[in-house]
PASEBA-1860 file (N, C-alpha, C; in nm, 3 decimals):
! residues 274
1> MMIKIADS> -3.495/-7.417/1.751/-3.476/-7.405/1.608/-3.478/-7.258/1.563 ~ -3.572/-7.183/1.619/-3.580/-7.042/1.581/-3.458/-6.964/1.630 ~ -3.411/-6.996/1.749/-3.291/-6.930/1.800/-3.171/-6.960/1.711 ~ -3.162/-7.084/1.665/-3.051/-7.123/1.577/-3.058/-7.047/1.445 ~ -3.178/-7.034/1.391/-3.194/-6.960/1.265/-3.157/-6.814/1.285 ~ -3.205/-6.755/1.394/-3.176/-6.613/1.420/-3.027/-6.590/1.439 ~ -2.962/-6.681/1.511/-2.819/-6.667/1.537/-2.733/-6.689/1.413 ~ -2.790/-6.751/1.310/-2.711/-6.779/1.189/-2.692/-6.654/1.103
9> HHWNKKTS> -2.767/-6.548/1.132/-2.755/-6.423/1.055/-2.665/-6.325/1.129 ~ -2.574/-6.265/1.056/-2.482/-6.169/1.116/-2.534/-6.027/1.091 ~ -2.642/-5.994/1.157/-2.702/-5.863/1.145/-2.646/-5.768/1.250 ~ -2.662/-5.637/1.223/-2.636/-5.544/1.332/-2.755/-5.550/1.427 ~ -2.744/-5.484/1.539/-2.846/-5.498/1.644/-2.983/-5.449/1.598 ~ -2.987/-5.337/1.528/-3.116/-5.281/1.487/-3.186/-5.374/1.388 ~ -3.112/-5.423/1.287/-3.170/-5.514/1.190/-3.216/-5.643/1.257 ~ -3.135/-5.692/1.349/-3.172/-5.815/1.421/-3.302/-5.796/1.497
17> NNCISAPR> -3.317/-5.683/1.565/-3.439/-5.657/1.641/-3.560/-5.646/1.549 ~ -3.541/-5.580/1.435/-3.652/-5.566/1.339/-3.698/-5.703/1.289 ~ -3.602/-5.789/1.257/-3.636/-5.921/1.202/-3.697/-6.013/1.308 ~ -3.645/-6.007/1.429/-3.695/-6.093/1.535/-3.834/-6.052/1.582 ~ -3.862/-5.920/1.577/-3.990/-5.873/1.628/-4.108/-5.925/1.546 ~ -4.085/-5.947/1.415/-4.196/-5.993/1.329/-4.247/-6.131/1.371 ~ -4.161/-6.236/1.378/-4.213/-6.367/1.423/-4.260/-6.366/1.568 ~ -4.197/-6.287/1.652/-4.241/-6.282/1.792/-4.385/-6.233/1.801
25> RAFAFGYL> -4.417/-6.128/1.726/-4.553/-6.075/1.731/-4.652/-6.173/1.670 ~ -4.612/-6.235/1.558/-4.701/-6.330/1.491/-4.731/-6.451/1.582 ~ -4.627/-6.505/1.645/-4.647/-6.620/1.733/-4.726/-6.581/1.857 ~ -4.698/-6.461/1.911/-4.772/-6.416/2.029/-4.921/-6.406/2.000 ~ -4.954/-6.358/1.881/-5.094/-6.348/1.841/-5.155/-6.487/1.822 ~ -5.081/-6.574/1.755/-5.133/-6.709/1.729/-5.156/-6.789/1.857 ~ -5.067/-6.773/1.953/-5.077/-6.851/2.076/-5.178/-6.795/2.175 ~ -5.247/-6.688/2.138/-5.359/-6.643/2.222/-5.468/-6.748/2.227
33> DYPDQRDP> -5.477/-6.830/2.121/-5.576/-6.937/2.116/-5.530/-7.062/2.192 ~ -5.404/-7.061/2.237/-5.351/-7.178/2.308/-5.283/-7.132/2.437 ~ -5.361/-7.079/2.531/-5.302/-7.024/2.654/-5.233/-7.127/2.741 ~ -5.265/-7.255/2.720/-5.204/-7.360/2.801/-5.071/-7.407/2.744 ~ -5.033/-7.357/2.626/-4.909/-7.399/2.564/-4.807/-7.284/2.565 ~ -4.681/-7.320/2.563/-4.575/-7.220/2.568/-4.544/-7.170/2.427 ~ -4.535/-7.040/2.413/-4.502/-6.977/2.285/-4.351/-6.992/2.261 ~ -4.309/-7.068/2.159/-4.166/-7.090/2.137/-4.091/-6.963/2.097
41> AASLRCAH> -4.161/-6.867/2.035/-4.094/-6.743/1.994/-4.059/-6.654/2.112 ~ -4.114/-6.686/2.228/-4.082/-6.605/2.346/-3.936/-6.616/2.384 ~ -3.867/-6.718/2.334/-3.725/-6.736/2.364/-3.635/-6.647/2.279 ~ -3.693/-6.585/2.177/-3.615/-6.495/2.092/-3.599/-6.361/2.163 ~ -3.479/-6.321/2.190/-3.454/-6.199/2.264/-3.397/-6.090/2.173 ~ -3.445/-5.970/2.192/-3.393/-5.856/2.117/-3.266/-5.804/2.183 ~ -3.179/-5.749/2.101/-3.053/-5.695/2.151/-3.075/-5.555/2.208 ~ -3.001/-5.524/2.311/-3.008/-5.391/2.370/-2.927/-5.294/2.285
49> IGKKDRPQ> -2.989/-5.187/2.242/-2.922/-5.088/2.158/-2.879/-4.972/2.247 ~ -2.749/-4.961/2.265/-2.694/-4.853/2.347/-2.651/-4.735/2.263 ~ -2.596/-4.637/2.328/-2.554/-4.515/2.261/-2.450/-4.543/2.154 ~ -2.356/-4.634/2.182/-2.249/-4.662/2.086/-2.299/-4.736/1.963 ~ -2.420/-4.796/1.972/-2.475/-4.869/1.859/-2.552/-4.780/1.763 ~ -2.584/-4.661/1.806/-2.662/-4.572/1.720/-2.570/-4.503/1.619 ~ -2.616/-4.489/1.494/-2.532/-4.424/1.393/-2.509/-4.277/1.426 ~ -2.392/-4.229/1.392/-2.360/-4.090/1.417/-2.436/-3.999/1.320
57> IDRFSIHD> -2.478/-3.885/1.370/-2.547/-3.789/1.285/-2.446/-3.726/1.189 ~ -2.474/-3.738/1.061/-2.383/-3.687/0.959/-2.460/-3.589/0.872 ~ -2.472/-3.467/0.919/-2.554/-3.368/0.850/-2.479/-3.305/0.733 ~ -2.555/-3.239/0.645/-2.499/-3.160/0.537/-2.474/-3.017/0.586 ~ -2.369/-2.956/0.540/-2.354/-2.813/0.562/-2.454/-2.742/0.471 ~ -2.486/-2.617/0.501/-2.582/-2.546/0.419/-2.529/-2.530/0.277 ~ -2.398/-2.511/0.263/-2.340/-2.496/0.129/-2.355/-2.625/0.048 ~ -2.319/-2.740/0.109/-2.330/-2.866/0.038/-2.474/-2.900/0.005
65> AEVLIAAL> -2.565/-2.867/0.095/-2.707/-2.894/0.069/-2.756/-2.813/-0.050 ~ -2.718/-2.687/-0.058/-2.761/-2.603/-0.170/-2.702/-2.652/-0.302 ~ -2.577/-2.693/-0.298/-2.513/-2.747/-0.419/-2.587/-2.873/-0.465 ~ -2.620/-2.961/-0.371/-2.690/-3.084/-0.403/-2.830/-3.057/-0.456 ~ -2.903/-2.966/-0.392/-3.038/-2.932/-0.436/-3.036/-2.880/-0.580 ~ -2.942/-2.790/-0.610/-2.931/-2.734/-0.744/-2.896/-2.843/-0.846 ~ -2.806/-2.934/-0.807/-2.764/-3.040/-0.898/-2.878/-3.138/-0.926 ~ -2.955/-3.173/-0.823/-3.068/-3.263/-0.842/-3.171/-3.203/-0.936
73> RADWGEAQ> -3.194/-3.073/-0.922/-3.291/-3.006/-1.009/-3.240/-3.002/-1.152 ~ -3.110/-2.976/-1.167/-3.051/-2.970/-1.301/-3.049/-3.108/-1.368 ~ -3.021/-3.212/-1.289/-3.009/-3.347/-1.345/-3.143/-3.411/-1.377 ~ -3.242/-3.387/-1.292/-3.365/-3.466/-1.301/-3.492/-3.384/-1.319 ~ -3.484/-3.254/-1.310/-3.603/-3.174/-1.334/-3.671/-3.125/-1.208 ~ -3.780/-3.054/-1.227/-3.846/-2.984/-1.117/-3.911/-3.077/-1.016 ~ -3.973/-3.185/-1.062/-4.043/-3.275/-0.968/-3.946/-3.333/-0.865 ~ -3.834/-3.383/-0.913/-3.733/-3.438/-0.823/-3.671/-3.328/-0.737
81> GNYDEFRF> -3.643/-3.214/-0.799/-3.581/-3.104/-0.726/-3.667/-3.055/-0.611 ~ -3.796/-3.039/-0.636/-3.887/-2.993/-0.530/-3.895/-3.094/-0.416 ~ -3.901/-3.221/-0.452/-3.912/-3.328/-0.352/-3.792/-3.326/-0.257 ~ -3.672/-3.318/-0.313/-3.554/-3.322/-0.228/-3.530/-3.191/-0.154 ~ -3.562/-3.080/-0.217/-3.545/-2.951/-0.149/-3.637/-2.942/-0.028 ~ -3.759/-2.991/-0.041/-3.857/-2.982/0.068/-3.811/-3.061/0.190 ~ -3.748/-3.174/0.167/-3.707/-3.257/0.281/-3.600/-3.190/0.365 ~ -3.513/-3.110/0.302/-3.408/-3.041/0.377/-3.467/-2.936/0.471
89> FTGLRPAE> -3.581/-2.880/0.436/-3.636/-2.770/0.514/-3.760/-2.807/0.595 ~ -3.788/-2.937/0.602/-3.898/-2.986/0.688/-3.854/-3.104/0.773 ~ -3.755/-3.180/0.729/-3.710/-3.297/0.804/-3.806/-3.414/0.799 ~ -3.891/-3.421/0.698/-3.984/-3.533/0.688/-3.909/-3.662/0.659 ~ -3.960/-3.771/0.714/-3.910/-3.902/0.676/-3.950/-3.927/0.531 ~ -3.866/-3.997/0.452/-3.901/-4.022/0.312/-4.038/-4.085/0.293 ~ -4.072/-4.183/0.379/-4.201/-4.251/0.366/-4.317/-4.157/0.397 ~ -4.293/-4.055/0.479/-4.397/-3.956/0.509/-4.413/-3.859/0.393
97> EIALVVTD> -4.303/-3.821/0.332/-4.309/-3.720/0.227/-4.382/-3.771/0.103 ~ -4.356/-3.896/0.063/-4.422/-3.946/-0.058/-4.570/-3.972/-0.035 ~ -4.613/-3.973/0.092/-4.754/-3.998/0.123/-4.834/-3.868/0.138 ~ -4.768/-3.753/0.133/-4.839/-3.626/0.147/-4.941/-3.606/0.034 ~ -5.055/-3.551/0.070/-5.155/-3.513/-0.030/-5.173/-3.361/-0.025 ~ -5.236/-3.308/-0.127/-5.250/-3.163/-0.140/-5.317/-3.102/-0.018 ~ -5.418/-3.170/0.035/-5.493/-3.115/0.148/-5.414/-3.118/0.279 ~ -5.297/-3.181/0.280/-5.212/-3.175/0.399/-5.147/-3.038/0.416
105> YDRTHGIS> -5.151/-2.959/0.311/-5.089/-2.827/0.315/-5.195/-2.722/0.346 ~ -5.182/-2.659/0.461/-5.269/-2.550/0.503/-5.208/-2.421/0.450 ~ -5.258/-2.379/0.336/-5.199/-2.265/0.266/-5.216/-2.135/0.345 ~ -5.325/-2.123/0.415/-5.354/-2.000/0.489/-5.256/-1.978/0.603 ~ -5.223/-2.084/0.674/-5.139/-2.071/0.792/-4.995/-2.120/0.770 ~ -4.965/-2.170/0.651/-4.830/-2.218/0.623/-4.792/-2.337/0.708 ~ -4.883/-2.434/0.718/-4.862/-2.552/0.802/-4.880/-2.678/0.719 ~ -4.796/-2.777/0.743/-4.809/-2.908/0.679/-4.844/-3.012/0.784
113> SVTKARVD> -4.946/-3.090/0.756/-4.985/-3.198/0.846/-4.919/-3.328/0.801 ~ -4.868/-3.403/0.899/-4.803/-3.531/0.870/-4.880/-3.638/0.946 ~ -4.957/-3.719/0.873/-5.048/-3.813/0.937/-5.039/-3.955/0.882 ~ -4.954/-3.978/0.781/-4.953/-4.107/0.714/-4.816/-4.133/0.651 ~ -4.801/-4.252/0.594/-4.674/-4.289/0.531/-4.701/-4.396/0.426 ~ -4.603/-4.414/0.338/-4.609/-4.526/0.243/-4.478/-4.602/0.257 ~ -4.486/-4.724/0.311/-4.368/-4.805/0.341/-4.368/-4.928/0.253 ~ -4.260/-4.948/0.177/-4.249/-5.061/0.084/-4.370/-5.069/-0.008
121> GIYKDCTK> -4.414/-4.951/-0.053/-4.526/-4.945/-0.146/-4.662/-4.962/-0.084 ~ -4.668/-4.978/0.049/-4.795/-5.000/0.119/-4.835/-4.873/0.193 ~ -4.956/-4.826/0.168/-5.007/-4.706/0.233/-5.043/-4.736/0.379 ~ -5.001/-4.650/0.469/-5.034/-4.663/0.611/-5.095/-4.533/0.659 ~ -5.206/-4.542/0.730/-5.276/-4.422/0.776/-5.221/-4.373/0.909 ~ -5.092/-4.390/0.930/-5.028/-4.341/1.052/-4.880/-4.320/1.022 ~ -4.813/-4.245/1.107/-4.670/-4.223/1.092/-4.593/-4.335/1.164 ~ -4.462/-4.329/1.157/-4.379/-4.430/1.222/-4.404/-4.436/1.371
129> THEDRRIK> -4.426/-4.319/1.433/-4.447/-4.313/1.578/-4.595/-4.319/1.616 ~ -4.682/-4.334/1.517/-4.826/-4.341/1.538/-4.881/-4.211/1.598 ~ -4.813/-4.102/1.574/-4.858/-3.971/1.621/-4.861/-3.873/1.504 ~ -4.973/-3.804/1.490/-4.984/-3.701/1.387/-4.903/-3.578/1.427 ~ -4.850/-3.508/1.325/-4.771/-3.389/1.353/-4.817/-3.274/1.264 ~ -4.790/-3.154/1.311/-4.814/-3.033/1.232/-4.685/-2.952/1.232 ~ -4.637/-2.920/1.114/-4.510/-2.850/1.100/-4.536/-2.708/1.050 ~ -4.488/-2.610/1.126/-4.493/-2.471/1.082/-4.381/-2.453/0.981
137> LCRRAVVV> -4.418/-2.430/0.856/-4.321/-2.427/0.748/-4.244/-2.295/0.745 ~ -4.113/-2.306/0.725/-4.034/-2.185/0.702/-4.067/-2.134/0.562 ~ -4.025/-2.012/0.531/-4.062/-1.953/0.403/-4.007/-2.034/0.286 ~ -3.888/-2.088/0.302/-3.829/-2.169/0.194/-3.918/-2.288/0.161 ~ -3.968/-2.358/0.264/-4.054/-2.473/0.241/-4.185/-2.432/0.175 ~ -4.239/-2.317/0.213/-4.362/-2.267/0.151/-4.339/-2.239/0.003 ~ -4.227/-2.176/-0.030/-4.194/-2.147/-0.170/-4.186/-2.276/-0.250 ~ -4.125/-2.379/-0.192/-4.114/-2.507/-0.262/-4.252/-2.567/-0.287
145> LERQLRLR> -4.339/-2.563/-0.186/-4.473/-2.620/-0.203/-4.554/-2.543/-0.306 ~ -4.543/-2.410/-0.305/-4.616/-2.331/-0.404/-4.566/-2.364/-0.544 ~ -4.437/-2.383/-0.558/-4.379/-2.420/-0.688/-4.429/-2.558/-0.731 ~ -4.438/-2.650/-0.632/-4.485/-2.785/-0.661/-4.632/-2.785/-0.701 ~ -4.712/-2.702/-0.638/-4.854/-2.694/-0.674/-4.871/-2.641/-0.816 ~ -4.788/-2.546/-0.856/-4.794/-2.496/-0.994/-4.756/-2.606/-1.093 ~ -4.656/-2.687/-1.055/-4.617/-2.799/-1.141/-4.731/-2.899/-1.154 ~ -4.799/-2.928/-1.045/-4.911/-3.022/-1.049/-5.023/-2.969/-1.138
153> ERLAAAGL> -5.045/-2.838/-1.133/-5.149/-2.779/-1.218/-5.116/-2.798/-1.365 ~ -4.990/-2.782/-1.401/-4.950/-2.800/-1.541/-4.965/-2.945/-1.583 ~ -4.926/-3.037/-1.495/-4.938/-3.179/-1.527/-5.085/-3.221/-1.534 ~ -5.167/-3.165/-1.446/-5.310/-3.196/-1.448/-5.375/-3.144/-1.577 ~ -5.334/-3.025/-1.618/-5.388/-2.968/-1.742/-5.352/-3.053/-1.863 ~ -5.239/-3.125/-1.853/-5.197/-3.213/-1.961/-5.259/-3.352/-1.948 ~ -5.344/-3.371/-1.849/-5.411/-3.498/-1.830/-5.326/-3.606/-1.768 ~ -5.220/-3.567/-1.695/-5.127/-3.664/-1.638/-5.150/-3.692/-1.490
161> IDHNYLFV> -5.239/-3.616/-1.427/-5.264/-3.634/-1.283/-5.412/-3.660/-1.258 ~ -5.440/-3.770/-1.190/-5.578/-3.802/-1.151/-5.582/-3.847/-1.006 ~ -5.495/-3.789/-0.924/-5.483/-3.826/-0.783/-5.455/-3.700/-0.702 ~ -5.445/-3.716/-0.570/-5.429/-3.600/-0.482/-5.291/-3.595/-0.415 ~ -5.199/-3.682/-0.457/-5.067/-3.682/-0.395/-4.991/-3.555/-0.432 ~ -4.916/-3.503/-0.336/-4.848/-3.375/-0.355/-4.722/-3.388/-0.440 ~ -4.634/-3.479/-0.404/-4.510/-3.498/-0.480/-4.528/-3.614/-0.578 ~ -4.475/-3.594/-0.697/-4.502/-3.688/-0.807/-4.374/-3.719/-0.884
169> TDNGQPIP> -4.384/-3.817/-0.972/-4.275/-3.848/-1.064/-4.281/-3.753/-1.183 ~ -4.187/-3.770/-1.277/-4.183/-3.681/-1.393/-4.311/-3.685/-1.475 ~ -4.375/-3.802/-1.480/-4.497/-3.815/-1.561/-4.625/-3.791/-1.482 ~ -4.611/-3.736/-1.359/-4.728/-3.698/-1.282/-4.786/-3.806/-1.194 ~ -4.726/-3.925/-1.193/-4.777/-4.034/-1.111/-4.725/-4.024/-0.967 ~ -4.797/-4.081/-0.871/-4.748/-4.081/-0.732/-4.613/-4.152/-0.724 ~ -4.527/-4.108/-0.634/-4.399/-4.176/-0.614/-4.428/-4.310/-0.547 ~ -4.402/-4.422/-0.614/-4.445/-4.552/-0.560/-4.365/-4.601/-0.442
177> HVRVPYKR> -4.238/-4.562/-0.437/-4.148/-4.615/-0.334/-4.033/-4.517/-0.316 ~ -3.979/-4.510/-0.195/-3.869/-4.417/-0.169/-3.744/-4.452/-0.247 ~ -3.735/-4.577/-0.298/-3.618/-4.616/-0.376/-3.610/-4.543/-0.509 ~ -3.725/-4.499/-0.559/-3.727/-4.432/-0.691/-3.647/-4.302/-0.688 ~ -3.677/-4.206/-0.600/-3.594/-4.085/-0.595/-3.455/-4.111/-0.538 ~ -3.440/-4.218/-0.458/-3.309/-4.247/-0.398/-3.206/-4.281/-0.505 ~ -3.245/-4.353/-0.609/-3.152/-4.388/-0.716/-3.096/-4.262/-0.782 ~ -3.180/-4.164/-0.802/-3.135/-4.039/-0.863/-3.045/-3.962/-0.767
185> WKTTLRRL> -3.083/-3.963/-0.641/-3.001/-3.897/-0.538/-2.859/-3.951/-0.542 ~ -2.845/-4.084/-0.543/-2.713/-4.148/-0.543/-2.634/-4.111/-0.669 ~ -2.702/-4.111/-0.782/-2.634/-4.079/-0.908/-2.579/-3.938/-0.906 ~ -2.658/-3.842/-0.861/-2.614/-3.703/-0.858/-2.505/-3.682/-0.754 ~ -2.522/-3.740/-0.639/-2.423/-3.724/-0.532/-2.289/-3.784/-0.573 ~ -2.294/-3.889/-0.653/-2.171/-3.955/-0.696/-2.085/-3.863/-0.783 ~ -2.149/-3.778/-0.862/-2.071/-3.692/-0.951/-2.027/-3.562/-0.882 ~ -2.085/-3.533/-0.767/-2.045/-3.413/-0.694/-1.931/-3.446/-0.598
193> KIRHRRPY> -1.854/-3.346/-0.564/-1.745/-3.367/-0.469/-1.797/-3.347/-0.326 ~ -1.900/-3.425/-0.294/-1.964/-3.421/-0.163/-1.971/-3.562/-0.110 ~ -1.937/-3.581/0.016/-1.938/-3.714/0.076/-2.077/-3.777/0.066 ~ -2.080/-3.904/0.032/-2.208/-3.972/0.016/-2.280/-3.987/0.150 ~ -2.409/-3.956/0.148/-2.498/-3.981/0.259/-2.634/-4.022/0.206 ~ -2.704/-4.103/0.281/-2.838/-4.143/0.239/-2.932/-4.024/0.243 ~ -3.044/-4.028/0.169/-3.141/-3.919/0.175/-3.192/-3.890/0.316 ~ -3.191/-3.993/0.403/-3.237/-3.973/0.541/-3.153/-3.868/0.612
201> AARHTSVS> -3.030/-3.845/0.562/-2.944/-3.744/0.623/-3.004/-3.605/0.610 ~ -3.092/-3.585/0.513/-3.159/-3.454/0.500/-3.247/-3.429/0.622 ~ -3.306/-3.533/0.678/-3.386/-3.519/0.799/-3.297/-3.480/0.917 ~ -3.184/-3.550/0.932/-3.090/-3.514/1.038/-3.042/-3.370/1.020 ~ -3.021/-3.333/0.896/-2.974/-3.197/0.867/-3.077/-3.094/0.909 ~ -3.203/-3.119/0.879/-3.309/-3.026/0.915/-3.316/-3.005/1.066 ~ -3.309/-3.116/1.141/-3.312/-3.105/1.287/-3.194/-3.023/1.337 ~ -3.076/-3.054/1.286/-2.955/-2.983/1.329/-2.963/-2.835/1.298
209> WNLMIGRN> -3.009/-2.800/1.179/-3.022/-2.658/1.142/-3.117/-2.586/1.236 ~ -3.230/-2.650/1.267/-3.327/-2.587/1.357/-3.266/-2.556/1.493 ~ -3.186/-2.649/1.544/-3.123/-2.628/1.674/-3.011/-2.524/1.664 ~ -2.939/-2.523/1.554/-2.828/-2.429/1.538/-2.875/-2.284/1.536 ~ -2.995/-2.261/1.481/-3.045/-2.123/1.475/-3.124/-2.086/1.600 ~ -3.129/-2.176/1.699/-3.186/-2.141/1.828/-3.333/-2.169/1.847 ~ -3.394/-2.252/1.761/-3.535/-2.285/1.782/-3.549/-2.374/1.906 ~ -3.663/-2.365/1.970/-3.689/-2.441/2.091/-3.678/-2.592/2.064
217> ALLVAKEH> -3.596/-2.660/2.144/-3.569/-2.801/2.120/-3.694/-2.887/2.134 ~ -3.783/-2.854/2.228/-3.905/-2.932/2.244/-3.997/-2.916/2.125 ~ -4.004/-2.795/2.070/-4.086/-2.772/1.952/-4.028/-2.844/1.831 ~ -3.897/-2.839/1.817/-3.831/-2.909/1.706/-3.856/-3.059/1.716 ~ -3.848/-3.113/1.838/-3.874/-3.255/1.859/-4.016/-3.291/1.819 ~ -4.111/-3.207/1.858/-4.252/-3.232/1.828/-4.277/-3.228/1.677 ~ -4.220/-3.130/1.609/-4.243/-3.116/1.465/-4.179/-3.230/1.386 ~ -4.066/-3.280/1.434/-3.995/-3.384/1.361/-4.029/-3.525/1.407
225> GHRPLTML> -4.112/-3.538/1.508/-4.152/-3.671/1.552/-4.045/-3.742/1.632 ~ -3.966/-3.665/1.709/-3.863/-3.722/1.795/-3.905/-3.713/1.941 ~ -3.848/-3.798/2.023/-3.863/-3.782/2.167/-3.770/-3.670/2.213 ~ -3.811/-3.590/2.310/-3.723/-3.483/2.360/-3.586/-3.534/2.403 ~ -3.582/-3.655/2.460/-3.453/-3.710/2.504/-3.361/-3.731/2.385 ~ -3.417/-3.779/2.273/-3.337/-3.798/2.152/-3.281/-3.665/2.105 ~ -3.364/-3.563/2.111/-3.322/-3.430/2.066/-3.205/-3.380/2.149 ~ -3.210/-3.404/2.279/-3.107/-3.351/2.368/-2.979/-3.433/2.365
233> TVYAAWAD> -2.992/-3.565/2.347/-2.873/-3.650/2.353/-2.806/-3.670/2.218 ~ -2.885/-3.672/2.110/-2.829/-3.704/1.978/-2.794/-3.579/1.898 ~ -2.881/-3.479/1.904/-2.864/-3.363/1.817/-2.809/-3.238/1.886 ~ -2.822/-3.232/2.017/-2.792/-3.107/2.087/-2.651/-3.056/2.064 ~ -2.558/-3.147/2.036/-2.419/-3.105/2.017/-2.405/-3.007/1.901 ~ -2.495/-3.016/1.803/-2.486/-2.926/1.688/-2.522/-2.783/1.725 ~ -2.593/-2.766/1.836/-2.637/-2.631/1.873/-2.526/-2.555/1.945 ~ -2.424/-2.626/1.989/-2.315/-2.563/2.065/-2.197/-2.533/1.974
241> GAPESDIR> -2.150/-2.413/1.982/-2.029/-2.376/1.910/-2.042/-2.365/1.761 ~ -2.164/-2.352/1.708/-2.181/-2.338/1.564/-2.128/-2.202/1.519 ~ -2.047/-2.198/1.413/-1.995/-2.069/1.365/-2.107/-1.974/1.328 ~ -2.090/-1.848/1.361/-2.193/-1.748/1.333/-2.221/-1.739/1.183 ~ -2.118/-1.760/1.101/-2.138/-1.753/0.956/-2.232/-1.864/0.909 ~ -2.221/-1.985/0.968/-2.312/-2.094/0.934/-2.455/-2.061/0.976 ~ -2.469/-2.005/1.095/-2.603/-1.972/1.145/-2.669/-1.867/1.055 ~ -2.594/-1.767/1.014/-2.650/-1.665/0.925/-2.692/-1.726/0.792
249> AIRAARNP> -2.609/-1.816/0.739/-2.640/-1.878/0.611/-2.765/-1.966/0.620 ~ -2.779/-2.037/0.730/-2.898/-2.123/0.748/-3.024/-2.038/0.760 ~ -3.016/-1.930/0.837/-3.132/-1.841/0.850/-3.171/-1.783/0.714 ~ -3.072/-1.742/0.636/-3.100/-1.683/0.505/-3.160/-1.786/0.410 ~ -3.113/-1.911/0.419/-3.165/-2.016/0.331/-3.308/-2.053/0.368 ~ -3.338/-2.056/0.497/-3.473/-2.093/0.542/-3.575/-1.984/0.512 ~ -3.533/-1.860/0.519/-3.627/-1.749/0.500/-3.569/-1.646/0.403 ~ -3.557/-1.683/0.276/-3.499/-1.592/0.177/-3.587/-1.471/0.155
257> KDEKMIRH> -3.522/-1.358/0.133/-3.597/-1.234/0.108/-3.646/-1.228/-0.036 ~ -3.572/-1.294/-0.125/-3.605/-1.287/-0.266/-3.628/-1.428/-0.320 ~ -3.749/-1.455/-0.365/-3.780/-1.589/-0.415/-3.697/-1.625/-0.537 ~ -3.656/-1.527/-0.616/-3.578/-1.555/-0.735/-3.446/-1.621/-0.703 ~ -3.395/-1.599/-0.581/-3.267/-1.657/-0.542/-3.273/-1.809/-0.534 ~ -3.394/-1.863/-0.511/-3.404/-2.007/-0.494/-3.491/-2.071/-0.600 ~ -3.532/-1.996/-0.701/-3.622/-2.050/-0.802/-3.558/-2.167/-0.875 ~ -3.429/-2.164/-0.892/-3.360/-2.272/-0.960/-3.263/-2.343/-0.867
265> GEGPSMNT> -3.296/-2.342/-0.736/-3.213/-2.412/-0.641/-3.090/-2.335/-0.598 ~ -3.087/-2.203/-0.622/-2.971/-2.124/-0.587/-2.993/-2.060/-0.450 ~ -2.941/-2.121/-0.347/-2.959/-2.070/-0.212/-2.865/-1.956/-0.183 ~ -2.892/-1.878/-0.079/-2.808/-1.766/-0.043/-2.664/-1.804/-0.019 ~ -2.640/-1.924/0.036/-2.502/-1.960/0.069/-2.415/-1.973/-0.055 ~ -2.476/-2.000/-0.170/-2.397/-2.014/-0.290/-2.344/-1.880/-0.338 ~ -2.407/-1.773/-0.295/-2.361/-1.640/-0.331/-2.267/-1.580/-0.227 ~ -2.278/-1.630/-0.104/-2.197/-1.573/0.002/-2.066/-1.647/0.021
273> GV> -2.056/-1.767/-0.037/-1.934/-1.845/-0.025/-1.922/-1.918/0.107 ~ -2.032/-1.919/0.188/-2.028/-1.988/0.317/-2.027/-2.138/0.295
END
């Protein structure tokens, strides 16, 4: 019966595996009390996900990313702008970013700790891979966090913040779900002449940029919570043959010399025409 139900859904392989794994785990746990009986969910098999089944990496160019960051800030304000700008320069998963608290930011050493997530509105004290990470922030990411902390101070002074979450909504409340900023992302992207991509593409973009500028692939994998094999097989192609002009623009965007250039989302590439 369970096989028939599972087969009645026309899911892709990843969705099918996600859905099948839930009853399999539940039944496996329940049947621990009945070792003499056969677990019927054991007949549910997950699909093998090969290379051709994985989605292609569709990163943003540095120019398109800067245009999008500026547009998000203009359309929705500083809280939304900081949230989306930070993801491009850290590669955090959306569920990890909305779970960040102020104390995750080591101001002295410019490091962000990633130890938790909020998935479907539920707080989890671990990341997707169940491994804590520490990210050495580039100067651009530090500038964004410092700007966000100043915004939090203003909201707290107005009596709108009574929590420790780092990124917030317009009224100072914690971001309850990744769908909230995603709706704004879609609206802004729709009016721009930029191909639509999900916010998760900012994570792919961050990884690709890191490799394009020559950062150590193992370190990039560790900071982003990837397996080294994934880094080499999925992203490594972006490190080969990247135009020198793109590499220069990415370096300038990550480590701007003048904070005023990015105060309103204006990255170096917007001035250079790259």
